[in-house]
C-alpha positions as CSV (number, residue, x, y, z in Angstrom):
1,M,-55.9,37.4,-71.7
2,S,-58.3,36.5,-69.0
3,D,-62.1,36.5,-69.4
4,S,-62.7,37.5,-65.7
5,P,-63.5,41.1,-65.2
6,S,-60.8,43.2,-63.4
7,P,-61.8,44.5,-60.0
8,K,-62.7,48.1,-59.8
9,R,-59.9,50.3,-58.6
10,K,-60.4,51.9,-55.2
11,R,-60.4,55.7,-55.2
12,V,-60.2,57.7,-52.0
13,V,-61.3,61.3,-52.5
14,V,-60.5,63.9,-49.9
15,C,-62.2,67.3,-49.8
16,R,-59.8,70.3,-49.6
17,G,-62.5,72.9,-49.7
18,Q,-62.4,76.0,-47.6
19,Y,-64.4,74.5,-44.7
20,C,-62.8,71.1,-44.7
21,N,-59.3,72.5,-44.7
22,M,-59.8,75.1,-41.9
23,G,-56.7,74.9,-39.7
24,R,-55.1,72.7,-42.4
25,R,-57.3,69.7,-41.3
26,A,-57.6,68.2,-44.8
27,D,-53.8,68.7,-45.4
28,K,-53.1,66.6,-42.3
29,I,-55.5,63.9,-43.4
30,L,-54.0,63.9,-46.9
31,K,-50.5,63.6,-45.5
32,R,-51.4,60.5,-43.4
33,L,-53.5,59.0,-46.2
34,E,-50.5,59.3,-48.6
35,V,-48.5,57.0,-46.2
36,L,-51.3,54.5,-45.8
37,V,-52.1,54.3,-49.6
38,D,-48.4,54.0,-50.5
39,A,-48.1,51.1,-48.1
40,I,-51.1,49.4,-49.8
41,N,-50.0,50.1,-53.3
42,G,-46.3,49.1,-52.8
43,D,-44.8,48.6,-56.3
44,Q,-48.0,47.1,-57.8
45,Y,-49.0,48.3,-61.2
46,P,-51.6,49.4,-61.9
47,K,-51.9,50.7,-58.4
48,P,-55.0,49.3,-56.7
49,V,-55.8,52.5,-54.7
50,K,-55.8,56.1,-56.0
51,L,-55.8,59.1,-53.7
52,E,-57.5,62.1,-55.1
53,I,-58.3,65.7,-54.0
54,A,-61.6,67.4,-54.5
55,N,-62.1,71.1,-54.3
56,C,-65.5,70.6,-52.6
57,L,-67.7,67.6,-52.0
58,S,-70.7,69.8,-51.0
59,M,-71.0,68.4,-47.5
60,C,-69.3,71.4,-45.8
61,G,-71.2,71.3,-42.5
62,A,-70.1,67.7,-41.8
63,G,-66.4,68.2,-42.8
64,P,-63.6,67.3,-43.2
65,N,-65.1,64.8,-45.6
66,M,-63.9,62.0,-47.9
67,V,-65.6,59.5,-50.2
68,I,-64.3,56.0,-51.1
69,Y,-65.3,54.6,-54.5
70,P,-66.5,52.5,-56.1
71,E,-68.7,51.7,-53.1
72,G,-69.5,55.4,-52.5
73,V,-68.7,55.2,-48.8
74,I,-69.0,58.7,-47.3
75,C,-66.9,59.6,-44.2
76,N,-67.7,62.8,-42.4
77,G,-65.9,64.6,-39.6
78,V,-62.7,62.8,-40.4
79,D,-59.6,63.3,-38.4
80,E,-56.2,61.7,-38.4
81,T,-57.1,59.3,-35.6
82,M,-59.9,57.8,-37.7
83,L,-57.9,57.0,-40.8
84,D,-56.3,53.7,-39.9
85,G,-59.8,52.3,-39.2
86,I,-61.4,53.8,-42.3
87,V,-58.7,52.4,-44.5
88,A,-58.7,49.0,-42.9
89,E,-62.5,48.7,-43.2
90,H,-63.3,50.3,-46.5
91,V,-60.1,50.3,-48.6
92,V,-58.1,47.1,-47.7
93,S,-61.2,44.9,-47.0
94,P,-63.1,43.7,-50.0
């Protein structure tokens, strides 16, 4: 057993509240994120990145929204075209 602390697992939380999912915007974001997160996780166990859904992140006017933990990075006005950059900058990079 190692004495070094294990790195905190990344969590990507996407809001699927009523405003964020108007026109199925959040569903489209989730679909693309599933592909990106699966590519990062591969067959590692435990998986380094967990994708989660929130009913509301209480930032409705700025939606669609997502938060990346453990850093607490908030991303507002997210659309599918932004996801590759967000994932590269905040999920893959240390």
